[in-house]
C-alpha positions in Angstrom: 28.7 -29.4 -45.7 27.8 -33.0 -44.9 24.6 -34.2 -43.3 26.5 -34.7 -40.0 27.7 -31.1 -40.0 24.1 -29.9 -40.6 22.8 -32.0 -37.8 25.5 -30.8 -35.5 24.9 -27.1 -36.5 21.2 -27.6 -36.0 21.7 -29.2 -32.6 24.1 -26.4 -31.6 21.6 -23.8 -32.7 18.8 -25.4 -30.7 21.1 -25.6 -27.7 21.9 -21.9 -28.0 18.3 -21.0 -28.2 17.4 -23.1 -25.2 20.3 -21.7 -23.2 19.3 -18.1 -24.1 15.7 -18.9 -23.2 16.7 -20.3 -19.8 19.0 -17.4 -19.1 16.1 -15.0 -19.9 13.8 -16.9 -17.6 16.3 -16.4 -14.8 16.3 -12.7 -15.6 12.5 -12.7 -15.5 12.6 -14.5 -12.2 14.9 -11.8 -10.7 12.6 -9.1 -12.1 9.5 -10.8 -10.7 11.2 -11.2 -7.3 12.1 -7.5 -7.3 8.5 -6.6 -8.3 7.0 -8.9 -5.6 9.3 -7.4 -3.0 8.3 -3.9 -3.9 4.6 -4.9 -3.9 5.1 -6.3 -0.4 6.7 -3.1 0.8 3.8 -1.0 -0.7 1.2 -3.3 0.9 2.9 -2.9 4.3 2.8 0.9 3.8 -0.8 0.9 2.8 -1.8 -1.2 5.8 0.1 1.2 8.1 -1.6 4.2 6.5 -5.0 2.5 6.9 -4.3 1.9 10.6 -3.3 5.5 11.0 -6.4 6.7 9.2 -8.6 4.6 11.3 -7.0 5.9 14.5 -7.3 9.5 13.3 -11.0 8.8 12.5 -11.7 7.5 15.9 -10.0 10.5 17.5 -12.0 12.9 15.3 -15.2 11.1 16.3 -14.3 11.5 20.0 -13.5 15.2 19.5 -16.8 15.7 17.7 -18.7 14.1 20.6 -16.9 16.3 23.1 -17.8 19.4 20.9 -21.4 18.4 20.8 -21.4 18.1 24.6 -19.8 21.5 24.9 -22.3 23.1 22.4 -25.2 21.8 24.5 -23.7 23.3 27.6 -23.1 26.7 25.9 -26.6 26.8 24.6 -27.9 26.2 28.2 -25.8 29.0 29.5 -26.8 31.4 26.8 -30.5 30.7 27.3 -30.4 30.9 31.1 -31.9 34.1 32.6 -29.4 36.9 33.2 -28.3 37.3 36.7 -27.9 40.7 38.1 -24.5 41.6 39.4 -23.9 41.5 43.2 -23.0 44.5 45.1 
């Protein structure tokens, strides 16, 4: 082989390596895009779950306050003197 053939072969080899490298970058870009999209979906779901949990927590607190009020009233009724039946 002549020096020109070696130079051409080397240039072609470099071009192939660069082309494969660029092609793999495009593949990685697609992979990253899919991963980012999935992460966005998961983030949206987590935020929705957090909102639902906060709402449920507020409802539970309100229910506990109501139960405390009822418990106080029940204790008042239980400690009140017994009334004799009419009649």
